[in-house]
C-alpha positions in Angstrom: 0.0 0.0 0.0 2.9 2.4 0.6 4.1 1.9 -3.0 0.5 2.2 -4.4 -0.3 5.4 -2.4 2.9 7.1 -3.2 2.3 6.6 -7.0 -1.2 7.9 -6.8 -0.2 10.9 -4.7 2.6 11.7 -7.2 0.0 12.2 -9.9 -1.9 14.6 -7.7 1.2 16.6 -7.0 2.1 16.8 -10.7 5.1 14.5 -10.4 5.9 12.1 -13.2 6.1 8.3 -12.7 6.2 5.4 -15.2 2.5 4.4 -15.2 0.4 7.6 -14.8 2.8 10.3 -16.1 1.9 13.9 -15.2 -1.8 13.2 -14.5 -2.6 16.6 -13.0 -1.6 18.4 -16.2 -4.2 16.5 -18.2 -7.1 18.0 -16.4 -5.9 21.6 -16.2 -7.9 24.1 -18.3 -8.7 27.8 -18.4 -12.1 27.3 -16.7 -12.4 27.1 -12.9 -13.0 23.6 -11.5 -16.5 24.7 -10.3 -17.5 25.3 -13.9 -16.2 22.0 -15.1 -18.8 19.4 -16.1 -18.1 15.7 -15.6 -20.1 12.9 -17.2 -20.0 9.5 -15.6 -21.6 6.6 -17.5 -22.3 2.9 -16.6 -25.2 0.4 -16.8 -26.2 0.4 -13.2 -28.1 2.6 -10.7 -26.4 4.4 -7.9 -29.2 5.0 -5.4 -29.3 3.1 -3.1 -25.5 2.8 -3.0 -25.2 -1.0 -2.2 -22.7 -3.6 -3.5 -19.1 -2.8 -4.3 -19.3 -1.3 -7.8 -22.3 0.9 -6.9 -20.6 2.1 -3.7 -17.4 2.9 -5.6 -19.2 4.9 -8.3 -21.5 6.7 -5.9 -18.8 8.0 -3.6 -16.5 8.9 -6.5 -19.3 11.0 -8.0 -20.4 12.5 -4.7 -16.8 13.7 -3.9 -16.1 15.0 -7.4 -19.3 17.0 -7.1 -17.7 19.0 -4.3 -15.7 20.9 -6.9 -17.4 20.3 -10.2 -20.8 19.5 -11.7 -21.3 15.7 -12.1 -24.0 13.9 -14.1 -24.2 10.2 -13.8 -26.2 8.3 -16.6 -27.0 4.7 -15.9 -29.6 2.0 -16.6 -32.0 -0.2 -14.7 -30.8 -3.8 -15.3 -34.2 -5.2 -14.3 -37.7 -4.6 -15.9 -40.4 -2.4 -14.4 -39.0 0.9 -13.2 -39.5 4.1 -15.2 -37.1 6.9 -16.1 -35.6 8.6 -13.1 -33.7 11.8 -12.7 -32.8 13.1 -9.2 -30.3 15.1 -7.3 -28.2 12.9 -5.0 -26.2 15.9 -3.7 -25.5 19.5 -4.7 -24.0 19.4 -8.2 -24.6 15.7 -8.5 -27.4 14.4 -10.7 -28.3 10.8 -11.3 -30.2 9.9 -14.5 -31.4 6.3 -14.9 -32.8 4.9 -18.2 -35.1 1.9 -18.3 -34.0 -0.8 -20.8 -36.6 -1.8 -23.5 -38.5 -5.0 -23.6 -36.6 -5.9 -26.8 -33.3 -5.4 -24.9 -34.4 -7.7 -22.1 -35.8 -10.3 -24.5 -32.6 -10.6 -26.5 -30.6 -10.7 -23.3 -32.7 -13.6 -22.0 -31.8 -15.5 -25.1 -28.1 -15.0 -24.5 -28.5 -16.0 -20.8 -30.2 -19.3 -21.7 -27.5 -20.1 -24.2 -24.9 -19.2 -21.6 -26.3 -21.7 -19.1 -28.7 -19.2 -17.3 -25.9 -17.0 -16.1 -26.6 -13.3 -15.3 -24.8 -11.5 -18.1 -26.8 -8.4 -18.7 -23.6 -6.3 -18.3 -21.7 -8.4 -20.8 -24.4 -8.1 -23.4 -24.7 -4.3 -23.1 -22.2 -3.5 -25.9 -24.3 -5.6 -28.2 -27.8 -4.8 -27.1 -27.8 -1.2 -25.8 -28.7 0.0 -29.3 -32.2 -1.4 -28.7 -32.5 1.1 -25.9 -31.9 4.3 -28.0 -33.0 6.5 -25.1 -29.8 5.7 -23.3 -27.5 6.9 -26.1 -29.7 10.1 -26.4 -29.4 10.8 -22.7 -25.7 10.1 -22.3 -24.7 12.1 -25.3 -27.1 15.0 -24.5 -25.6 15.4 -21.0 -22.1 14.7 -22.2 -21.8 17.1 -25.0 -20.7 20.0 -22.7 -18.6 17.8 -20.4 -14.9 18.5 -20.0 -14.3 15.0 -18.6 -16.0 11.7 -19.4 -15.6 8.9 -17.0 -16.5 5.4 -18.0 -17.3 3.5 -14.8 -16.6 0.0 -16.2 -16.6 -0.6 -20.0 -20.1 -1.8 -20.8 -21.7 1.3 -22.2 -18.6 2.7 -23.9 -19.9 2.0 -27.5 -22.9 4.3 -26.8 -20.8 7.3 -25.7 -19.7 9.8 -28.3 -16.6 11.4 -27.0 -15.8 14.9 -28.2 -12.2 15.7 -29.4 -11.5 18.1 -26.5 -12.8 15.9 -23.8 -10.7 14.0 -21.3 -11.6 10.3 -21.2 -11.0 8.4 -18.0 -11.6 4.7 -17.6 -12.5 3.8 -14.1 -11.7 0.1 -14.3 -13.2 -2.0 -11.5 -11.7 -5.3 -12.7 -9.9 -6.8 -15.6 -13.3 -7.7 -17.0 -12.0 -10.2 -19.6 -10.4 -12.4 -16.9 -13.4 -11.9 -14.5 -15.9 -12.9 -17.2 -13.8 -15.7 -18.5 -14.0 -17.4 -15.0 -17.8 -16.7 -14.9 -18.9 -17.7 -18.4 -17.1 -21.0 -18.9 -16.2 -22.5 -22.3 -19.5 -22.8 -24.3 -19.8 -21.5 -27.8 -21.8 -18.4 -26.7 -19.4 -17.9 -23.8 -16.4 -17.7 -26.2 -18.3 -15.3 -28.4 -19.2 -13.0 -25.5 -15.6 -13.1 -24.2 -14.4 -11.8 -27.6 -16.8 -8.9 -27.2 -15.6 -8.2 -23.7 -11.9 -8.3 -24.8 -12.6 -6.0 -27.8 -14.5 -3.4 -25.8 -12.2 -3.4 -22.8 -9.2 -3.1 -25.1 -10.6 -0.3 -27.2 -11.5 1.7 -24.0 -8.0 1.1 -22.5 -6.3 2.4 -25.6 -8.7 5.4 -26.1 -8.5 6.6 -22.5 -6.3 9.5 -21.4 -6.1 8.1 -17.9 
């Protein structure tokens, strides 16, 4: 932990190190931080903040909102709820999009073929186009953002990054290895793993941090 914390603190202080470089210089701009807009995108809800990944994203957004305007766009990964937009803190807005029946129907086909495993996150890169409202919302709220944070890689194909935006990948796992252990070796599992590897790789290469 001493080694990890010293490397992270070095980026905050503007010092250079082999992995992160001069991270602080990447987010400097002429505008004050309080005027900076940040978009955070994923396929889950934040409120209530339960489970590890939701807690991580919730507290990240809540603390970033102390100095900037943060909008989180996510999705309900279960059928039933309606569109939700709410303030979770000053300068911190959560927007949650319901997935369509077509989306859930196609996902259920993949789940049956994969041995009834819960894979709605893994199929997001393939099926989110059937919930067009998500793309509309994430890009409407992201067009004026100075920073775009992808919390996990699943909705990355639906986000249109502008040339002058800083793209940050908040990686919770090495998703390819995690899903490889979960999915097994069936034909559909191998197909989905190729999708995971492709999306995760593209996001890693495209990200500034």
